[in-house]
C-alpha positions as CSV (number, residue, x, y, z in Angstrom):
1,M,0.0,0.0,0.0
2,D,1.5,3.3,-1.0
3,R,1.6,6.3,1.3
4,Y,-1.3,8.1,-0.4
5,E,-3.6,5.1,-0.1
6,L,-2.5,4.7,3.5
7,R,-3.2,8.3,4.3
8,R,-6.8,7.9,3.1
9,L,-7.3,5.5,6.0
10,D,-5.1,7.0,8.6
11,Y,-6.7,9.6,10.9
12,S,-3.8,9.9,13.4
13,L,-2.0,13.2,14.0
14,S,1.7,13.8,13.7
15,E,3.7,15.4,16.5
16,D,3.5,18.7,14.7
17,H,-0.3,18.4,14.4
18,Q,-0.5,17.6,18.1
19,A,1.6,20.6,19.0
20,L,-0.5,22.9,16.8
21,Q,-3.7,21.6,18.3
22,A,-2.4,22.0,21.9
23,A,-1.2,25.6,21.2
24,Y,-4.6,26.7,20.0
25,K,-6.5,24.8,22.6
26,D,-4.5,26.6,25.3
27,F,-4.9,29.9,23.5
28,F,-8.7,29.7,23.4
29,A,-9.0,28.2,26.9
30,T,-7.0,31.2,28.2
31,R,-8.3,34.0,26.0
32,C,-11.9,33.0,25.2
33,T,-13.9,32.1,28.3
34,I,-17.7,31.8,28.2
35,E,-17.7,35.3,29.7
36,T,-15.7,36.6,26.7
37,V,-18.2,34.9,24.4
38,R,-21.2,36.4,26.1
39,A,-19.7,39.9,26.1
40,A,-19.3,39.8,22.3
41,E,-22.8,38.7,21.5
42,E,-24.1,42.2,20.7
43,T,-21.7,42.5,17.8
44,G,-20.7,38.9,17.1
45,F,-17.0,40.0,17.1
46,D,-14.3,40.4,19.7
47,K,-11.7,42.7,18.1
48,N,-9.1,42.2,20.9
49,L,-9.4,38.4,20.5
50,W,-9.1,38.7,16.7
51,E,-5.9,40.7,17.0
52,R,-4.4,38.3,19.5
53,L,-5.3,35.4,17.2
54,C,-3.7,37.2,14.2
55,A,-0.6,37.7,16.4
56,M,-0.4,33.9,16.6
57,D,-0.2,33.9,12.8
58,A,-3.6,32.1,12.6
59,T,-4.4,33.9,9.4
60,T,-0.9,33.8,7.9
61,M,-0.6,30.1,8.4
62,A,-3.6,29.4,6.2
63,L,-2.1,31.0,3.0
64,P,0.6,29.7,0.6
65,E,4.2,30.7,1.0
66,S,4.1,32.4,-2.4
67,V,2.0,35.2,-0.9
68,G,3.8,35.5,2.4
69,G,1.9,32.7,4.2
70,D,3.1,29.6,6.0
71,G,1.5,27.0,3.7
72,A,-0.4,25.1,6.3
73,T,-2.4,22.1,5.1
74,L,-6.2,21.8,5.4
75,V,-5.7,19.1,8.1
76,D,-3.9,21.8,10.1
77,L,-6.7,24.2,9.6
78,T,-9.4,21.7,10.7
79,L,-7.5,21.5,14.0
80,V,-7.8,25.2,14.6
81,A,-11.4,25.2,13.5
82,E,-12.2,22.6,16.1
83,E,-10.8,24.8,18.8
84,I,-12.8,27.8,17.5
85,G,-15.9,25.7,17.8
86,R,-15.0,24.3,21.2
87,S,-14.6,27.8,22.6
88,L,-17.4,29.5,20.5
89,A,-14.8,32.1,19.6
90,P,-16.5,35.3,18.3
91,V,-14.0,35.8,15.4
92,P,-14.6,35.3,11.7
93,W,-11.5,33.2,11.2
94,I,-13.1,30.6,8.9
95,D,-14.8,33.1,6.7
96,H,-11.6,35.2,6.4
97,I,-9.2,32.4,5.6
98,C,-11.5,30.8,3.0
99,A,-11.9,34.1,1.3
100,A,-8.2,35.0,1.6
101,R,-7.2,31.6,0.1
102,L,-9.5,32.3,-2.8
103,L,-7.9,35.7,-3.3
104,A,-4.5,34.0,-3.3
105,R,-5.6,31.5,-5.9
106,L,-6.9,34.4,-8.0
107,G,-3.6,36.4,-7.6
108,S,-5.3,39.3,-5.7
109,V,-4.4,38.9,-2.1
110,E,-2.7,41.8,-0.2
111,A,-0.4,41.8,2.8
112,D,-3.0,43.3,5.1
113,V,-5.4,40.4,4.3
114,V,-2.6,37.8,4.8
115,N,-1.9,39.1,8.3
116,G,-5.5,39.8,9.2
117,R,-5.3,43.6,9.5
118,Q,-8.1,43.7,6.9
119,I,-10.9,41.1,7.2
120,V,-12.3,39.6,4.0
121,A,-15.4,37.5,3.8
122,L,-17.4,35.6,1.2
123,D,-20.9,34.6,0.4
124,P,-21.0,30.9,1.4
125,R,-24.3,29.9,-0.1
126,Q,-24.0,26.9,-2.4
127,D,-26.6,28.3,-4.8
128,N,-25.5,31.3,-6.9
129,V,-28.0,34.0,-5.9
130,S,-28.2,37.5,-7.3
131,G,-28.9,40.8,-5.5
132,V,-28.9,41.3,-1.8
133,R,-27.5,38.4,0.2
134,L,-26.8,37.5,3.8
135,I,-23.1,37.3,4.6
136,P,-22.0,35.6,7.9
137,A,-19.1,38.1,8.5
138,G,-20.7,41.0,6.5
139,S,-20.7,43.5,9.4
140,V,-17.0,43.3,10.2
141,A,-15.4,42.6,6.8
142,D,-13.4,45.2,5.0
143,H,-13.9,43.4,1.7
144,I,-16.5,40.8,0.6
145,I,-16.3,38.3,-2.3
146,V,-19.4,37.3,-4.1
147,R,-20.5,35.5,-7.3
148,D,-22.3,37.5,-9.9
149,G,-23.3,35.2,-12.7
150,D,-20.0,33.9,-14.1
151,D,-17.9,36.6,-12.4
152,V,-16.2,36.5,-9.0
153,V,-16.4,40.0,-7.6
154,L,-14.6,41.8,-4.8
155,L,-16.8,44.4,-3.0
156,S,-15.7,47.2,-0.7
157,F,-17.9,49.6,1.4
158,S,-17.0,52.9,2.9
159,T,-19.5,52.1,5.6
160,R,-19.8,48.5,6.7
161,P,-23.3,46.9,6.4
162,V,-25.3,46.9,9.6
163,R,-25.3,43.7,11.6
164,V,-28.6,41.8,11.9
165,D,-29.4,39.8,14.9
166,N,-29.2,36.1,14.4
167,I,-29.4,32.9,16.4
168,G,-25.7,32.0,15.7
169,K,-24.5,35.3,17.3
170,L,-22.5,35.9,14.2
171,P,-21.4,39.3,12.7
172,M,-24.0,38.8,10.0
173,A,-25.3,41.4,7.6
174,W,-27.4,41.9,4.5
175,V,-25.0,42.9,1.7
176,D,-26.2,44.6,-1.5
177,P,-23.5,44.4,-4.2
178,A,-25.2,47.3,-6.0
179,A,-24.5,49.6,-3.0
180,A,-20.8,48.8,-2.9
181,D,-18.4,51.8,-3.2
182,S,-15.9,49.6,-5.1
183,R,-16.6,46.6,-7.3
184,T,-13.7,44.7,-8.8
185,V,-14.1,41.6,-11.1
186,L,-11.4,39.2,-10.0
187,A,-12.1,36.4,-12.5
188,S,-14.7,35.2,-14.9
189,G,-15.8,32.0,-16.6
190,A,-15.5,28.3,-15.7
191,Q,-12.2,28.6,-13.9
192,A,-13.5,31.4,-11.7
193,S,-16.5,29.3,-10.8
194,A,-14.3,26.3,-10.0
195,E,-12.1,28.4,-7.7
196,Y,-15.1,29.8,-5.9
197,Q,-16.5,26.3,-5.5
198,R,-13.2,25.3,-3.9
199,A,-13.7,28.1,-1.4
200,L,-17.2,26.9,-0.6
201,D,-15.9,23.4,-0.1
202,E,-13.2,24.7,2.3
203,W,-15.8,26.8,4.2
204,R,-18.1,23.8,4.7
205,L,-15.2,21.6,5.7
206,L,-13.9,24.0,8.3
207,T,-17.4,25.0,9.6
208,G,-18.1,21.2,10.0
209,A,-14.8,20.9,11.9
210,A,-15.8,23.8,14.1
211,L,-19.1,22.0,14.8
212,V,-17.1,18.9,15.8
213,G,-15.4,21.0,18.5
214,L,-18.6,22.5,19.6
215,V,-20.3,19.1,19.9
216,E,-17.4,17.7,21.9
217,E,-17.5,20.6,24.4
218,T,-21.3,20.2,24.8
219,M,-20.7,16.5,25.5
220,T,-18.1,17.4,28.1
221,I,-20.4,19.9,29.8
222,A,-23.2,17.4,30.0
223,A,-20.9,14.5,31.1
224,E,-19.4,16.5,33.9
225,F,-22.8,17.6,35.1
226,S,-24.1,14.0,35.0
227,K,-21.3,12.8,37.2
228,T,-22.1,15.2,40.0
229,R,-25.9,15.1,39.8
230,Y,-27.6,12.3,41.9
231,T,-31.0,10.7,41.8
232,L,-32.1,7.9,44.1
233,G,-28.6,7.9,45.6
234,V,-26.7,7.3,42.3
235,P,-25.1,9.6,39.7
236,I,-27.5,10.2,36.8
237,S,-24.6,9.3,34.5
238,T,-25.3,5.7,35.5
239,L,-28.8,5.8,34.0
240,Q,-29.1,4.5,30.4
241,A,-31.3,7.5,29.4
242,I,-28.2,9.6,30.1
243,S,-25.2,7.4,29.4
244,H,-26.4,6.0,26.1
245,P,-27.1,9.4,24.4
246,L,-23.8,10.7,25.7
247,A,-22.1,7.7,24.1
248,N,-23.9,8.4,20.9
249,I,-22.5,12.0,21.0
250,A,-19.0,10.6,21.5
251,I,-19.5,8.5,18.3
252,T,-20.7,11.5,16.4
253,V,-17.6,13.5,17.5
254,Q,-15.2,10.9,16.3
255,G,-17.1,10.2,13.1
256,G,-17.2,13.9,12.2
257,R,-13.6,14.4,13.1
258,N,-12.4,11.5,11.0
259,L,-14.6,12.6,8.1
260,A,-13.2,16.1,8.3
261,R,-9.6,15.0,8.3
262,R,-10.2,12.6,5.4
263,A,-12.0,15.3,3.4
264,A,-9.1,17.8,4.2
265,W,-6.5,15.3,3.0
266,F,-8.3,14.7,-0.3
267,L,-8.8,18.4,-1.0
268,D,-5.1,19.0,-0.5
269,N,-3.7,16.0,-2.3
270,E,-6.4,14.7,-4.7
271,P,-8.9,17.5,-5.1
272,G,-10.5,15.8,-8.1
273,E,-11.3,12.7,-6.2
274,R,-14.0,12.3,-3.5
275,R,-15.3,15.8,-4.0
276,E,-18.4,14.9,-2.0
277,L,-16.4,14.5,1.3
278,A,-15.9,18.2,2.2
279,P,-19.6,19.2,1.9
280,S,-20.6,15.9,3.6
281,V,-18.7,17.0,6.7
282,F,-20.9,20.1,6.9
283,V,-24.2,18.3,6.1
284,F,-23.5,15.6,8.7
285,M,-22.4,18.0,11.5
286,A,-25.2,20.5,10.7
287,E,-27.7,17.9,11.6
288,E,-25.9,16.2,14.4
289,A,-24.7,19.3,16.2
290,A,-28.2,20.5,17.0
291,K,-29.2,17.1,18.2
292,A,-26.1,16.8,20.5
293,A,-26.5,20.3,21.9
294,T,-30.2,19.7,22.6
295,M,-29.3,16.5,24.5
296,A,-26.7,18.4,26.5
297,V,-29.4,20.9,27.6
298,H,-31.8,18.1,28.5
299,V,-29.2,16.4,30.7
300,Q,-29.0,19.5,32.8
301,G,-32.8,19.9,33.0
302,G,-34.0,23.3,34.1
303,L,-30.4,24.6,34.6
304,G,-29.6,23.8,31.0
305,V,-32.4,25.8,29.5
306,S,-31.6,28.9,31.6
307,A,-30.2,31.8,29.6
308,E,-27.0,32.0,31.5
309,A,-26.1,28.3,31.1
310,A,-23.2,27.5,28.9
311,A,-25.2,24.7,27.3
312,T,-27.7,27.2,26.0
313,A,-24.9,29.2,24.4
314,Y,-23.7,26.1,22.6
315,L,-27.2,25.1,21.5
316,V,-28.1,28.4,19.8
317,R,-24.8,28.4,17.9
318,A,-25.1,24.7,16.9
319,R,-28.4,25.8,15.2
320,G,-27.2,29.1,13.9
321,W,-23.8,28.1,12.5
322,A,-25.5,25.2,10.6
323,V,-27.6,27.6,8.6
324,A,-25.1,30.5,8.2
325,G,-24.4,29.4,4.6
326,G,-28.0,28.8,3.7
327,D,-30.1,25.7,3.8
328,P,-27.9,22.6,4.3
329,G,-30.4,20.7,2.1
330,V,-29.0,22.6,-0.9
331,T,-25.6,21.3,-0.1
332,A,-27.0,17.8,0.2
333,K,-28.3,18.1,-3.3
334,Y,-24.9,19.3,-4.4
335,I,-23.4,16.1,-2.9
336,A,-26.0,14.0,-4.6
337,Q,-25.1,15.6,-8.0
338,I,-21.4,14.9,-7.5
339,V,-22.1,11.2,-6.8
340,A,-24.6,10.9,-9.6
341,D,-22.2,12.4,-12.1
342,R,-19.4,10.1,-11.0
343,E,-21.6,7.0,-11.2
344,G,-22.8,8.1,-14.6
345,R,-19.3,8.2,-15.9
346,S,-18.4,4.7,-14.5
């Protein structure tokens, strides 16, 4: 078995991967407490946390060395995304790096984007819509990339669009391309569409990975509570109605994590093969995250549904992040089309 075939089946992490994961886990555990998350809910963005994250080269790492980046792999990026989901970090890292990587592939990325001093976002909807659209990081982005027919267009606004309240607590805004102060066509035609689709696949992959981290933390919250809560003289964790659902969540976490790493490897090494894997991470975790977070709330009973409970913060984001890029059902249809086209050629 050659090394590429082996890697398709190997989900283990190298020592460098483990060090990277540990560094970001420690960073978010220290810098992004639940109080930090709550304090940023009004805007969906913590500027201080973003600047500290950029100082760790979290944006630079994601870009190729040819534009001043560090050339991290997508597997590396899934590890960071997991920690963002685990901490509910109010920063548009996924939106920014997916858009920045697209700019790099189109030869239009600038240094201030590479290092995160300027935030760039993109329209993550799978369907190519026209006119006004809802952008997850629209209220904090300096530049926004959208599709307009066969064109990929970079928009800039002298005044950023106004944030709209949303269940995912994101810096989301309605963006009207016609109202942009600057409109630059970056690329056109089939190649432009292919590069934009690559950005969408990366966005769904990393959002799915973030949901993996979110789900794992909800499981931890529920499990720790269940070990200290007693009924009839025994911890509720010993009851099948609690222990079995928590075990199911653990299976979901590992399955989603393995799928994300597998999809990341294929996108980096064999992008023309198994194109359905990256969007499948998103569709799978979009459904499972809400189920897991709901169960975590149920385990805690009345405490879990209280507004100040951490479990509630995870529940609303599990639901909101899953629909930030539009209806996951549209992505499921995209997956079905990929598989149908492949089977039709065989």
